[in-house]
PDB file of N, CA, C and O in Angstrom:
ATOM      1  N   MET A   1      -5.598 -43.842  36.214  1.00  0.00           N
ATOM      2  CA  MET A   1      -4.761 -44.069  34.910  1.00  0.00           C
ATOM      3  C   MET A   1      -4.523 -43.031  34.071  1.00  0.00           C
ATOM      4  O   MET A   1      -5.215 -42.268  33.398  1.00  0.00           O
ATOM      5  N   THR A   2      -2.732 -43.288  34.395  1.00  0.00           N
ATOM      6  CA  THR A   2      -2.643 -41.901  33.333  1.00  0.00           C
ATOM      7  C   THR A   2      -2.183 -42.199  32.058  1.00  0.00           C
ATOM      8  O   THR A   2      -1.312 -43.042  31.844  1.00  0.00           O
ATOM      9  N   HIS A   3      -2.647 -41.643  31.339  1.00  0.00           N
ATOM     10  CA  HIS A   3      -2.290 -42.016  29.884  1.00  0.00           C
ATOM     11  C   HIS A   3      -1.358 -41.050  28.871  1.00  0.00           C
ATOM     12  O   HIS A   3      -1.755 -39.925  28.567  1.00  0.00           O
ATOM     13  N   THR A   4      -0.312 -41.493  28.466  1.00  0.00           N
ATOM     14  CA  THR A   4       0.531 -41.034  27.356  1.00  0.00           C
ATOM     15  C   THR A   4       0.196 -40.872  26.055  1.00  0.00           C
ATOM     16  O   THR A   4      -0.150 -41.874  25.429  1.00  0.00           O
ATOM     17  N   TYR A   5       0.235 -39.484  25.349  1.00  0.00           N
ATOM     18  CA  TYR A   5      -0.024 -39.670  24.317  1.00  0.00           C
ATOM     19  C   TYR A   5       0.849 -40.242  23.200  1.00  0.00           C
ATOM     20  O   TYR A   5       1.868 -40.557  23.815  1.00  0.00           O
ATOM     21  N   THR A   6       1.040 -40.554  21.943  1.00  0.00           N
ATOM     22  CA  THR A   6       2.636 -40.629  21.200  1.00  0.00           C
ATOM     23  C   THR A   6       1.499 -40.255  20.146  1.00  0.00           C
ATOM     24  O   THR A   6       0.281 -40.371  20.016  1.00  0.00           O
ATOM     25  N   TYR A   7       3.457 -39.341  18.943  1.00  0.00           N
ATOM     26  CA  TYR A   7       2.505 -39.219  18.043  1.00  0.00           C
ATOM     27  C   TYR A   7       3.819 -41.189  16.797  1.00  0.00           C
ATOM     28  O   TYR A   7       4.013 -42.368  17.093  1.00  0.00           O
ATOM     29  N   THR A   8       4.068 -40.659  16.076  1.00  0.00           N
ATOM     30  CA  THR A   8       3.969 -41.441  15.137  1.00  0.00           C
ATOM     31  C   THR A   8       4.686 -41.211  14.383  1.00  0.00           C
ATOM     32  O   THR A   8       4.108 -40.379  13.683  1.00  0.00           O
ATOM     33  N   LEU A   9       6.058 -41.448  13.808  1.00  0.00           N
ATOM     34  CA  LEU A   9       6.983 -41.234  13.125  1.00  0.00           C
ATOM     35  C   LEU A   9       7.732 -41.809  12.447  1.00  0.00           C
ATOM     36  O   LEU A   9       8.667 -42.171  13.162  1.00  0.00           O
ATOM     37  N   THR A  10       8.013 -42.423  10.449  1.00  0.00           N
ATOM     38  CA  THR A  10       8.095 -43.369  10.278  1.00  0.00           C
ATOM     39  C   THR A  10       9.889 -43.031   9.542  1.00  0.00           C
ATOM     40  O   THR A  10      10.062 -42.890   8.331  1.00  0.00           O
ATOM     41  N   LEU A  11      10.539 -42.991  10.132  1.00  0.00           N
ATOM     42  CA  LEU A  11      12.026 -43.233   8.595  1.00  0.00           C
ATOM     43  C   LEU A  11      12.068 -44.483   8.120  1.00  0.00           C
ATOM     44  O   LEU A  11      11.289 -45.402   8.375  1.00  0.00           O
ATOM     45  N   SER A  12      12.943 -44.485   7.466  1.00  0.00           N
ATOM     46  CA  SER A  12      13.209 -44.975   6.253  1.00  0.00           C
ATOM     47  C   SER A  12      15.198 -45.485   6.935  1.00  0.00           C
ATOM     48  O   SER A  12      15.248 -45.252   8.143  1.00  0.00           O
ATOM     49  N   GLY A  13      16.273 -45.924   6.512  1.00  0.00           N
ATOM     50  CA  GLY A  13      17.657 -46.682   6.842  1.00  0.00           C
ATOM     51  C   GLY A  13      18.077 -45.468   6.398  1.00  0.00           C
ATOM     52  O   GLY A  13      18.938 -44.842   7.017  1.00  0.00           O
ATOM     53  N   ASP A  14      17.328 -44.857   4.916  1.00  0.00           N
ATOM     54  CA  ASP A  14      19.058 -43.510   4.631  1.00  0.00           C
ATOM     55  C   ASP A  14      19.082 -42.580   5.514  1.00  0.00           C
ATOM     56  O   ASP A  14      20.098 -42.137   6.050  1.00  0.00           O
ATOM     57  N   GLU A  15      17.302 -42.036   5.823  1.00  0.00           N
ATOM     58  CA  GLU A  15      16.485 -41.335   7.012  1.00  0.00           C
ATOM     59  C   GLU A  15      17.401 -40.839   8.025  1.00  0.00           C
ATOM     60  O   GLU A  15      17.755 -39.691   8.291  1.00  0.00           O
ATOM     61  N   ARG A  16      17.865 -42.566   8.802  1.00  0.00           N
ATOM     62  CA  ARG A  16      18.358 -42.480   9.933  1.00  0.00           C
ATOM     63  C   ARG A  16      19.488 -42.541   9.987  1.00  0.00           C
ATOM     64  O   ARG A  16      19.797 -42.678  11.170  1.00  0.00           O
ATOM     65  N   ARG A  17      20.256 -42.522   9.421  1.00  0.00           N
ATOM     66  CA  ARG A  17      21.910 -42.932   8.358  1.00  0.00           C
ATOM     67  C   ARG A  17      22.054 -41.162   8.377  1.00  0.00           C
ATOM     68  O   ARG A  17      22.941 -40.554   8.976  1.00  0.00           O
ATOM     69  N   ALA A  18      21.272 -40.718   7.802  1.00  0.00           N
ATOM     70  CA  ALA A  18      20.967 -38.885   7.760  1.00  0.00           C
ATOM     71  C   ALA A  18      21.885 -38.758   9.231  1.00  0.00           C
ATOM     72  O   ALA A  18      23.116 -38.717   9.246  1.00  0.00           O
ATOM     73  N   PHE A  19      20.971 -38.704  10.504  1.00  0.00           N
ATOM     74  CA  PHE A  19      21.240 -38.379  12.076  1.00  0.00           C
ATOM     75  C   PHE A  19      22.533 -38.920  12.373  1.00  0.00           C
ATOM     76  O   PHE A  19      23.400 -38.337  13.024  1.00  0.00           O
ATOM     77  N   ASP A  20      22.628 -40.119  11.840  1.00  0.00           N
ATOM     78  CA  ASP A  20      24.177 -41.001  12.260  1.00  0.00           C
ATOM     79  C   ASP A  20      25.041 -39.924  11.728  1.00  0.00           C
ATOM     80  O   ASP A  20      25.626 -39.232  12.561  1.00  0.00           O
ATOM     81  N   TRP A  21      25.192 -39.704  10.621  1.00  0.00           N
ATOM     82  CA  TRP A  21      25.839 -38.460   9.551  1.00  0.00           C
ATOM     83  C   TRP A  21      26.167 -37.624  10.401  1.00  0.00           C
ATOM     84  O   TRP A  21      27.307 -37.339  10.767  1.00  0.00           O
ATOM     85  N   LEU A  22      24.694 -36.992  10.917  1.00  0.00           N
ATOM     86  CA  LEU A  22      25.243 -35.572  11.287  1.00  0.00           C
ATOM     87  C   LEU A  22      25.783 -35.638  11.768  1.00  0.00           C
ATOM     88  O   LEU A  22      26.841 -35.063  11.512  1.00  0.00           O
ATOM     89  N   GLY A  23      25.660 -36.378  12.948  1.00  0.00           N
ATOM     90  CA  GLY A  23      26.347 -36.728  14.221  1.00  0.00           C
ATOM     91  C   GLY A  23      25.994 -35.390  15.216  1.00  0.00           C
ATOM     92  O   GLY A  23      25.011 -34.695  14.962  1.00  0.00           O
ATOM     93  N   ASP A  24      27.209 -34.984  16.789  1.00  0.00           N
ATOM     94  CA  ASP A  24      26.756 -33.722  17.055  1.00  0.00           C
ATOM     95  C   ASP A  24      27.015 -32.045  16.907  1.00  0.00           C
ATOM     96  O   ASP A  24      26.883 -31.057  17.630  1.00  0.00           O
ATOM     97  N   ARG A  25      27.623 -32.441  15.033  1.00  0.00           N
ATOM     98  CA  ARG A  25      27.466 -30.804  14.261  1.00  0.00           C
ATOM     99  C   ARG A  25      26.362 -30.149  14.673  1.00  0.00           C
ATOM    100  O   ARG A  25      26.570 -28.936  14.687  1.00  0.00           O
ATOM    101  N   TYR A  26      25.006 -30.520  15.100  1.00  0.00           N
ATOM    102  CA  TYR A  26      23.604 -29.622  14.926  1.00  0.00           C
ATOM    103  C   TYR A  26      23.141 -30.480  15.720  1.00  0.00           C
ATOM    104  O   TYR A  26      23.181 -31.710  15.671  1.00  0.00           O
ATOM    105  N   GLY A  27      22.449 -29.399  16.868  1.00  0.00           N
ATOM    106  CA  GLY A  27      21.587 -30.793  17.893  1.00  0.00           C
ATOM    107  C   GLY A  27      20.203 -31.614  16.964  1.00  0.00           C
ATOM    108  O   GLY A  27      19.525 -32.457  17.552  1.00  0.00           O
ATOM    109  N   THR A  28      20.038 -31.406  16.129  1.00  0.00           N
ATOM    110  CA  THR A  28      18.907 -31.831  15.528  1.00  0.00           C
ATOM    111  C   THR A  28      19.889 -33.126  14.580  1.00  0.00           C
ATOM    112  O   THR A  28      19.688 -33.500  13.425  1.00  0.00           O
ATOM    113  N   GLY A  29      20.699 -33.476  15.315  1.00  0.00           N
ATOM    114  CA  GLY A  29      21.094 -34.975  15.277  1.00  0.00           C
ATOM    115  C   GLY A  29      21.864 -36.024  15.626  1.00  0.00           C
ATOM    116  O   GLY A  29      21.941 -36.926  14.792  1.00  0.00           O
ATOM    117  N   GLU A  30      22.448 -36.145  16.626  1.00  0.00           N
ATOM    118  CA  GLU A  30      22.576 -37.418  17.747  1.00  0.00           C
ATOM    119  C   GLU A  30      21.800 -36.985  18.786  1.00  0.00           C
ATOM    120  O   GLU A  30      21.171 -37.787  19.477  1.00  0.00           O
ATOM    121  N   PRO A  31      21.768 -35.558  19.011  1.00  0.00           N
ATOM    122  CA  PRO A  31      20.141 -35.448  20.443  1.00  0.00           C
ATOM    123  C   PRO A  31      19.307 -36.481  20.000  1.00  0.00           C
ATOM    124  O   PRO A  31      19.185 -37.561  20.578  1.00  0.00           O
ATOM    125  N   ILE A  32      18.381 -35.942  18.344  1.00  0.00           N
ATOM    126  CA  ILE A  32      17.356 -36.519  18.736  1.00  0.00           C
ATOM    127  C   ILE A  32      17.943 -37.831  17.975  1.00  0.00           C
ATOM    128  O   ILE A  32      17.155 -38.703  18.342  1.00  0.00           O
ATOM    129  N   ALA A  33      18.963 -38.503  17.053  1.00  0.00           N
ATOM    130  CA  ALA A  33      18.447 -39.844  17.286  1.00  0.00           C
ATOM    131  C   ALA A  33      19.039 -40.403  18.736  1.00  0.00           C
ATOM    132  O   ALA A  33      19.369 -41.581  18.597  1.00  0.00           O
ATOM    133  N   ALA A  34      19.212 -40.042  19.735  1.00  0.00           N
ATOM    134  CA  ALA A  34      19.198 -40.706  21.217  1.00  0.00           C
ATOM    135  C   ALA A  34      17.247 -40.328  21.485  1.00  0.00           C
ATOM    136  O   ALA A  34      16.726 -41.135  22.255  1.00  0.00           O
ATOM    137  N   THR A  35      16.812 -39.835  21.230  1.00  0.00           N
ATOM    138  CA  THR A  35      15.778 -39.535  21.613  1.00  0.00           C
ATOM    139  C   THR A  35      15.435 -41.007  21.204  1.00  0.00           C
ATOM    140  O   THR A  35      15.241 -41.973  21.942  1.00  0.00           O
ATOM    141  N   LEU A  36      15.408 -40.922  19.701  1.00  0.00           N
ATOM    142  CA  LEU A  36      14.252 -41.949  18.649  1.00  0.00           C
ATOM    143  C   LEU A  36      14.811 -43.101  18.496  1.00  0.00           C
ATOM    144  O   LEU A  36      14.277 -43.803  17.638  1.00  0.00           O
ATOM    145  N   ARG A  37      15.927 -43.648  19.168  1.00  0.00           N
ATOM    146  CA  ARG A  37      16.265 -44.690  19.798  1.00  0.00           C
ATOM    147  C   ARG A  37      15.837 -45.329  20.826  1.00  0.00           C
ATOM    148  O   ARG A  37      16.201 -46.496  20.972  1.00  0.00           O
ATOM    149  N   GLY A  38      15.179 -44.866  21.544  1.00  0.00           N
ATOM    150  CA  GLY A  38      14.630 -44.752  23.209  1.00  0.00           C
ATOM    151  C   GLY A  38      12.979 -45.369  22.307  1.00  0.00           C
ATOM    152  O   GLY A  38      12.476 -46.378  22.802  1.00  0.00           O
ATOM    153  N   CYS A  39      12.459 -44.915  21.414  1.00  0.00           N
ATOM    154  CA  CYS A  39      10.956 -45.267  21.092  1.00  0.00           C
ATOM    155  C   CYS A  39      10.570 -46.199  19.863  1.00  0.00           C
ATOM    156  O   CYS A  39       9.597 -46.340  19.123  1.00  0.00           O
ATOM    157  N   LEU A  40      12.772 -47.186  20.147  1.00  0.00           N
ATOM    158  CA  LEU A  40      12.072 -47.789  18.070  1.00  0.00           C
ATOM    159  C   LEU A  40      11.473 -49.223  19.424  1.00  0.00           C
ATOM    160  O   LEU A  40      11.728 -49.589  20.571  1.00  0.00           O
ATOM    161  N   PRO A  41      10.549 -49.577  18.232  1.00  0.00           N
ATOM    162  CA  PRO A  41       9.525 -50.789  18.744  1.00  0.00           C
ATOM    163  C   PRO A  41      10.468 -52.009  19.503  1.00  0.00           C
ATOM    164  O   PRO A  41      11.648 -51.689  19.649  1.00  0.00           O
ATOM    165  N   ASP A  42      10.119 -53.242  19.955  1.00  0.00           N
ATOM    166  CA  ASP A  42      10.597 -53.790  20.301  1.00  0.00           C
ATOM    167  C   ASP A  42      11.163 -55.093  19.294  1.00  0.00           C
ATOM    168  O   ASP A  42      11.926 -56.031  19.522  1.00  0.00           O
ATOM    169  N   ASP A  43      10.963 -54.981  18.977  1.00  0.00           N
ATOM    170  CA  ASP A  43      11.398 -55.740  17.844  1.00  0.00           C
ATOM    171  C   ASP A  43      12.391 -55.253  16.284  1.00  0.00           C
ATOM    172  O   ASP A  43      12.496 -55.802  15.187  1.00  0.00           O
ATOM    173  N   ALA A  44      13.027 -53.901  16.895  1.00  0.00           N
ATOM    174  CA  ALA A  44      13.432 -53.268  15.339  1.00  0.00           C
ATOM    175  C   ALA A  44      15.141 -52.527  16.010  1.00  0.00           C
ATOM    176  O   ALA A  44      15.327 -52.118  17.156  1.00  0.00           O
ATOM    177  N   GLU A  45      16.085 -52.555  14.955  1.00  0.00           N
ATOM    178  CA  GLU A  45      16.951 -52.403  15.541  1.00  0.00           C
ATOM    179  C   GLU A  45      17.291 -50.947  14.991  1.00  0.00           C
ATOM    180  O   GLU A  45      16.450 -50.756  14.113  1.00  0.00           O
ATOM    181  N   TRP A  46      17.945 -50.057  15.060  1.00  0.00           N
ATOM    182  CA  TRP A  46      18.454 -48.422  14.870  1.00  0.00           C
ATOM    183  C   TRP A  46      18.758 -48.542  13.306  1.00  0.00           C
ATOM    184  O   TRP A  46      18.385 -47.703  12.486  1.00  0.00           O
ATOM    185  N   THR A  47      19.348 -49.481  13.058  1.00  0.00           N
ATOM    186  CA  THR A  47      21.090 -50.308  11.763  1.00  0.00           C
ATOM    187  C   THR A  47      19.679 -51.175  11.038  1.00  0.00           C
ATOM    188  O   THR A  47      20.058 -52.086  10.302  1.00  0.00           O
ATOM    189  N   GLN A  48      18.528 -51.069  11.108  1.00  0.00           N
ATOM    190  CA  GLN A  48      18.640 -52.172  10.083  1.00  0.00           C
ATOM    191  C   GLN A  48      17.620 -51.515   8.765  1.00  0.00           C
ATOM    192  O   GLN A  48      16.766 -50.634   8.660  1.00  0.00           O
ATOM    193  N   PRO A  49      18.188 -52.374   8.004  1.00  0.00           N
ATOM    194  CA  PRO A  49      17.383 -51.718   6.284  1.00  0.00           C
ATOM    195  C   PRO A  49      16.004 -51.287   6.581  1.00  0.00           C
ATOM    196  O   PRO A  49      15.554 -51.617   7.679  1.00  0.00           O
ATOM    197  N   GLY A  50      15.358 -50.691   5.885  1.00  0.00           N
ATOM    198  CA  GLY A  50      14.070 -50.363   5.736  1.00  0.00           C
ATOM    199  C   GLY A  50      12.991 -49.246   6.766  1.00  0.00           C
ATOM    200  O   GLY A  50      13.419 -48.785   7.824  1.00  0.00           O
ATOM    201  N   ASP A  51      11.602 -48.941   6.256  1.00  0.00           N
ATOM    202  CA  ASP A  51      11.319 -47.934   7.339  1.00  0.00           C
ATOM    203  C   ASP A  51      11.051 -49.019   8.971  1.00  0.00           C
ATOM    204  O   ASP A  51      10.920 -50.227   9.166  1.00  0.00           O
ATOM    205  N   ILE A  52      11.069 -48.005   9.709  1.00  0.00           N
ATOM    206  CA  ILE A  52      11.056 -48.099  10.917  1.00  0.00           C
ATOM    207  C   ILE A  52       9.437 -46.578  11.280  1.00  0.00           C
ATOM    208  O   ILE A  52       9.279 -45.462  10.786  1.00  0.00           O
ATOM    209  N   THR A  53       8.594 -47.376  12.338  1.00  0.00           N
ATOM    210  CA  THR A  53       8.224 -46.487  12.359  1.00  0.00           C
ATOM    211  C   THR A  53       8.016 -46.252  14.245  1.00  0.00           C
ATOM    212  O   THR A  53       7.762 -47.120  15.081  1.00  0.00           O
ATOM    213  N   PHE A  54       8.169 -45.218  14.384  1.00  0.00           N
ATOM    214  CA  PHE A  54       8.930 -44.939  15.426  1.00  0.00           C
ATOM    215  C   PHE A  54       7.254 -44.725  16.519  1.00  0.00           C
ATOM    216  O   PHE A  54       6.296 -44.553  15.766  1.00  0.00           O
ATOM    217  N   LEU A  55       6.913 -44.719  17.805  1.00  0.00           N
ATOM    218  CA  LEU A  55       6.019 -44.133  18.650  1.00  0.00           C
ATOM    219  C   LEU A  55       6.756 -43.480  19.889  1.00  0.00           C
ATOM    220  O   LEU A  55       7.367 -43.878  20.881  1.00  0.00           O
ATOM    221  N   VAL A  56       6.319 -42.056  19.218  1.00  0.00           N
ATOM    222  CA  VAL A  56       7.576 -40.889  20.431  1.00  0.00           C
ATOM    223  C   VAL A  56       6.401 -40.815  21.071  1.00  0.00           C
ATOM    224  O   VAL A  56       5.309 -40.670  20.521  1.00  0.00           O
ATOM    225  N   PRO A  57       6.652 -40.934  22.517  1.00  0.00           N
ATOM    226  CA  PRO A  57       5.443 -39.847  23.845  1.00  0.00           C
ATOM    227  C   PRO A  57       5.728 -37.878  23.375  1.00  0.00           C
ATOM    228  O   PRO A  57       6.442 -36.984  22.919  1.00  0.00           O
ATOM    229  N   GLU A  58       4.429 -38.342  23.997  1.00  0.00           N
ATOM    230  CA  GLU A  58       4.528 -36.635  24.177  1.00  0.00           C
ATOM    231  C   GLU A  58       5.456 -35.550  24.244  1.00  0.00           C
ATOM    232  O   GLU A  58       5.719 -34.705  23.388  1.00  0.00           O
ATOM    233  N   HIS A  59       6.132 -35.785  25.964  1.00  0.00           N
ATOM    234  CA  HIS A  59       7.460 -34.992  26.261  1.00  0.00           C
ATOM    235  C   HIS A  59       8.430 -35.177  25.154  1.00  0.00           C
ATOM    236  O   HIS A  59       8.921 -34.108  24.794  1.00  0.00           O
ATOM    237  N   GLU A  60       8.963 -36.502  24.333  1.00  0.00           N
ATOM    238  CA  GLU A  60       9.474 -36.826  23.901  1.00  0.00           C
ATOM    239  C   GLU A  60       9.471 -35.925  22.397  1.00  0.00           C
ATOM    240  O   GLU A  60      10.394 -35.457  21.730  1.00  0.00           O
ATOM    241  N   ALA A  61       8.533 -35.926  22.284  1.00  0.00           N
ATOM    242  CA  ALA A  61       8.097 -35.951  20.687  1.00  0.00           C
ATOM    243  C   ALA A  61       8.246 -33.948  21.493  1.00  0.00           C
ATOM    244  O   ALA A  61       8.367 -33.645  20.306  1.00  0.00           O
ATOM    245  N   TRP A  62       8.293 -33.200  21.915  1.00  0.00           N
ATOM    246  CA  TRP A  62       8.209 -32.133  22.598  1.00  0.00           C
ATOM    247  C   TRP A  62       9.821 -31.573  22.434  1.00  0.00           C
ATOM    248  O   TRP A  62      10.210 -30.594  21.797  1.00  0.00           O
ATOM    249  N   LEU A  63      10.691 -32.647  23.320  1.00  0.00           N
ATOM    250  CA  LEU A  63      12.164 -32.272  23.280  1.00  0.00           C
ATOM    251  C   LEU A  63      12.433 -32.526  21.387  1.00  0.00           C
ATOM    252  O   LEU A  63      13.489 -32.180  20.859  1.00  0.00           O
ATOM    253  N   ILE A  64      11.823 -32.867  20.967  1.00  0.00           N
ATOM    254  CA  ILE A  64      12.678 -33.291  19.261  1.00  0.00           C
ATOM    255  C   ILE A  64      11.846 -31.610  18.829  1.00  0.00           C
ATOM    256  O   ILE A  64      12.264 -30.842  17.963  1.00  0.00           O
ATOM    257  N   ALA A  65      11.338 -31.517  19.192  1.00  0.00           N
ATOM    258  CA  ALA A  65      10.515 -30.179  18.350  1.00  0.00           C
ATOM    259  C   ALA A  65      10.899 -28.931  18.613  1.00  0.00           C
ATOM    260  O   ALA A  65      10.600 -27.863  18.079  1.00  0.00           O
ATOM    261  N   ALA A  66      12.367 -29.492  20.478  1.00  0.00           N
ATOM    262  CA  ALA A  66      12.608 -27.789  20.983  1.00  0.00           C
ATOM    263  C   ALA A  66      13.850 -27.761  20.486  1.00  0.00           C
ATOM    264  O   ALA A  66      14.310 -26.688  20.098  1.00  0.00           O
ATOM    265  N   ARG A  67      14.670 -29.054  20.409  1.00  0.00           N
ATOM    266  CA  ARG A  67      16.022 -29.051  19.313  1.00  0.00           C
ATOM    267  C   ARG A  67      15.600 -28.301  17.850  1.00  0.00           C
ATOM    268  O   ARG A  67      16.288 -27.443  17.297  1.00  0.00           O
ATOM    269  N   ALA A  68      14.316 -28.825  17.359  1.00  0.00           N
ATOM    270  CA  ALA A  68      14.753 -28.508  16.007  1.00  0.00           C
ATOM    271  C   ALA A  68      14.062 -26.793  15.725  1.00  0.00           C
ATOM    272  O   ALA A  68      13.848 -26.276  14.628  1.00  0.00           O
ATOM    273  N   TRP A  69      13.759 -26.019  17.481  1.00  0.00           N
ATOM    274  CA  TRP A  69      13.528 -24.842  17.039  1.00  0.00           C
ATOM    275  C   TRP A  69      14.669 -23.765  17.060  1.00  0.00           C
ATOM    276  O   TRP A  69      14.970 -22.847  16.297  1.00  0.00           O
ATOM    277  N   ASP A  70      15.173 -24.232  18.210  1.00  0.00           N
ATOM    278  CA  ASP A  70      16.992 -24.578  18.772  1.00  0.00           C
ATOM    279  C   ASP A  70      17.595 -24.147  17.088  1.00  0.00           C
ATOM    280  O   ASP A  70      18.491 -23.305  17.025  1.00  0.00           O
ATOM    281  N   GLU A  71      17.103 -24.713  15.902  1.00  0.00           N
ATOM    282  CA  GLU A  71      18.440 -24.753  14.985  1.00  0.00           C
ATOM    283  C   GLU A  71      17.511 -23.852  14.604  1.00  0.00           C
ATOM    284  O   GLU A  71      17.516 -24.327  13.469  1.00  0.00           O
ATOM    285  N   GLY A  72      16.962 -23.251  14.546  1.00  0.00           N
ATOM    286  CA  GLY A  72      15.423 -22.493  13.718  1.00  0.00           C
ATOM    287  C   GLY A  72      14.727 -23.026  12.848  1.00  0.00           C
ATOM    288  O   GLY A  72      14.332 -22.401  11.864  1.00  0.00           O
ATOM    289  N   ASP A  73      14.400 -24.562  13.117  1.00  0.00           N
ATOM    290  CA  ASP A  73      13.455 -25.193  12.161  1.00  0.00           C
ATOM    291  C   ASP A  73      14.047 -25.143  11.439  1.00  0.00           C
ATOM    292  O   ASP A  73      13.314 -24.926  10.474  1.00  0.00           O
ATOM    293  N   LEU A  74      15.531 -25.214  10.936  1.00  0.00           N
ATOM    294  CA  LEU A  74      16.197 -25.410   9.240  1.00  0.00           C
ATOM    295  C   LEU A  74      15.961 -26.830   8.695  1.00  0.00           C
ATOM    296  O   LEU A  74      15.743 -27.127   7.521  1.00  0.00           O
ATOM    297  N   TRP A  75      16.071 -27.931  10.114  1.00  0.00           N
ATOM    298  CA  TRP A  75      17.290 -29.339   9.816  1.00  0.00           C
ATOM    299  C   TRP A  75      18.491 -29.470   9.163  1.00  0.00           C
ATOM    300  O   TRP A  75      18.686 -30.354   8.329  1.00  0.00           O
ATOM    301  N   PRO A  76      19.853 -28.111   9.697  1.00  0.00           N
ATOM    302  CA  PRO A  76      20.473 -28.180   8.762  1.00  0.00           C
ATOM    303  C   PRO A  76      20.873 -28.996   8.158  1.00  0.00           C
ATOM    304  O   PRO A  76      20.664 -29.969   8.883  1.00  0.00           O
ATOM    305  N   CYS A  77      21.639 -29.584   6.714  1.00  0.00           N
ATOM    306  CA  CYS A  77      22.290 -30.846   6.228  1.00  0.00           C
ATOM    307  C   CYS A  77      21.257 -32.402   5.892  1.00  0.00           C
ATOM    308  O   CYS A  77      21.363 -33.477   5.302  1.00  0.00           O
ATOM    309  N   PHE A  78      20.466 -31.787   6.546  1.00  0.00           N
ATOM    310  CA  PHE A  78      19.415 -32.605   6.169  1.00  0.00           C
ATOM    311  C   PHE A  78      18.733 -33.171   4.846  1.00  0.00           C
ATOM    312  O   PHE A  78      18.759 -32.041   4.359  1.00  0.00           O
ATOM    313  N   ALA A  79      18.081 -34.012   3.727  1.00  0.00           N
ATOM    314  CA  ALA A  79      18.384 -33.380   2.552  1.00  0.00           C
ATOM    315  C   ALA A  79      16.526 -32.560   2.436  1.00  0.00           C
ATOM    316  O   ALA A  79      16.146 -31.960   3.442  1.00  0.00           O
ATOM    317  N   PRO A  80      15.803 -32.612   1.506  1.00  0.00           N
ATOM    318  CA  PRO A  80      14.563 -31.455   1.456  1.00  0.00           C
ATOM    319  C   PRO A  80      13.683 -31.888   1.828  1.00  0.00           C
ATOM    320  O   PRO A  80      12.975 -31.111   2.469  1.00  0.00           O
ATOM    321  N   GLU A  81      13.119 -33.500   1.659  1.00  0.00           N
ATOM    322  CA  GLU A  81      12.341 -34.323   1.822  1.00  0.00           C
ATOM    323  C   GLU A  81      12.241 -34.645   3.057  1.00  0.00           C
ATOM    324  O   GLU A  81      11.490 -34.006   3.794  1.00  0.00           O
ATOM    325  N   LEU A  82      12.969 -35.678   3.504  1.00  0.00           N
ATOM    326  CA  LEU A  82      13.640 -35.346   5.514  1.00  0.00           C
ATOM    327  C   LEU A  82      13.753 -34.884   6.358  1.00  0.00           C
ATOM    328  O   LEU A  82      13.780 -35.319   7.509  1.00  0.00           O
ATOM    329  N   ALA A  83      13.938 -32.904   5.569  1.00  0.00           N
ATOM    330  CA  ALA A  83      13.798 -31.413   6.557  1.00  0.00           C
ATOM    331  C   ALA A  83      12.089 -31.200   6.445  1.00  0.00           C
ATOM    332  O   ALA A  83      11.334 -30.776   7.319  1.00  0.00           O
ATOM    333  N   LEU A  84      11.863 -31.511   5.480  1.00  0.00           N
ATOM    334  CA  LEU A  84       9.960 -31.747   4.958  1.00  0.00           C
ATOM    335  C   LEU A  84       9.501 -32.531   6.579  1.00  0.00           C
ATOM    336  O   LEU A  84       9.246 -32.341   7.768  1.00  0.00           O
ATOM    337  N   LYS A  85       9.588 -33.119   5.926  1.00  0.00           N
ATOM    338  CA  LYS A  85       9.330 -34.423   6.743  1.00  0.00           C
ATOM    339  C   LYS A  85       9.000 -34.048   8.154  1.00  0.00           C
ATOM    340  O   LYS A  85       7.869 -33.745   8.533  1.00  0.00           O
ATOM    341  N   MET A  86      10.524 -34.109   9.219  1.00  0.00           N
ATOM    342  CA  MET A  86      11.078 -33.623  10.279  1.00  0.00           C
ATOM    343  C   MET A  86      10.104 -32.231  11.478  1.00  0.00           C
ATOM    344  O   MET A  86       9.887 -32.122  12.684  1.00  0.00           O
ATOM    345  N   THR A  87       9.723 -31.260   9.959  1.00  0.00           N
ATOM    346  CA  THR A  87       9.122 -30.239   9.972  1.00  0.00           C
ATOM    347  C   THR A  87       8.000 -30.146  10.452  1.00  0.00           C
ATOM    348  O   THR A  87       7.671 -29.353  11.335  1.00  0.00           O
ATOM    349  N   ALA A  88       7.085 -31.207   9.741  1.00  0.00           N
ATOM    350  CA  ALA A  88       5.514 -32.104   9.694  1.00  0.00           C
ATOM    351  C   ALA A  88       5.698 -32.502  11.014  1.00  0.00           C
ATOM    352  O   ALA A  88       5.010 -32.150  11.972  1.00  0.00           O
ATOM    353  N   PHE A  89       6.675 -33.266  11.026  1.00  0.00           N
ATOM    354  CA  PHE A  89       6.037 -33.459  12.975  1.00  0.00           C
ATOM    355  C   PHE A  89       6.476 -33.178  13.446  1.00  0.00           C
ATOM    356  O   PHE A  89       6.838 -34.052  14.233  1.00  0.00           O
ATOM    357  N   THR A  90       7.211 -31.536  13.813  1.00  0.00           N
ATOM    358  CA  THR A  90       6.714 -30.893  14.858  1.00  0.00           C
ATOM    359  C   THR A  90       5.377 -30.335  14.659  1.00  0.00           C
ATOM    360  O   THR A  90       4.342 -30.207  15.311  1.00  0.00           O
ATOM    361  N   SER A  91       5.773 -30.085  13.616  1.00  0.00           N
ATOM    362  CA  SER A  91       4.257 -29.278  13.037  1.00  0.00           C
ATOM    363  C   SER A  91       2.619 -29.858  14.082  1.00  0.00           C
ATOM    364  O   SER A  91       1.600 -29.305  14.496  1.00  0.00           O
ATOM    365  N   SER A  92       3.040 -30.844  14.106  1.00  0.00           N
ATOM    366  CA  SER A  92       2.192 -31.843  14.088  1.00  0.00           C
ATOM    367  C   SER A  92       1.763 -31.799  15.794  1.00  0.00           C
ATOM    368  O   SER A  92       0.997 -32.732  16.032  1.00  0.00           O
ATOM    369  N   LEU A  93       1.978 -31.191  16.686  1.00  0.00           N
ATOM    370  CA  LEU A  93       2.180 -31.359  17.534  1.00  0.00           C
ATOM    371  C   LEU A  93       1.244 -30.797  18.717  1.00  0.00           C
ATOM    372  O   LEU A  93       1.978 -29.811  18.643  1.00  0.00           O
ATOM    373  N   VAL A  94       0.535 -30.547  19.507  1.00  0.00           N
ATOM    374  CA  VAL A  94      -0.783 -30.188  19.896  1.00  0.00           C
ATOM    375  C   VAL A  94      -0.846 -30.256  21.435  1.00  0.00           C
ATOM    376  O   VAL A  94      -1.893 -29.987  22.023  1.00  0.00           O
TER     377      VAL A  94
END
């Protein structure tokens, strides 16, 4: 039996729109949004209002972290609260 560890990440509608706004200008924009869209719960849509809690498989979480580290873990153009949330997420990986 193969067990895949998952990490949780909850993003508000505004936080998801920040990824959309950033687009491809930085590796922490659209590439991470695409990864997260692949982790959407079955009953959720990326553009819906309100919070969505993503269940991110470990290998996908490490891809998100690698993109962040490529940008110096600075989360360019994100509000400080979202940057801190994303840094906390990548720092939680073991």
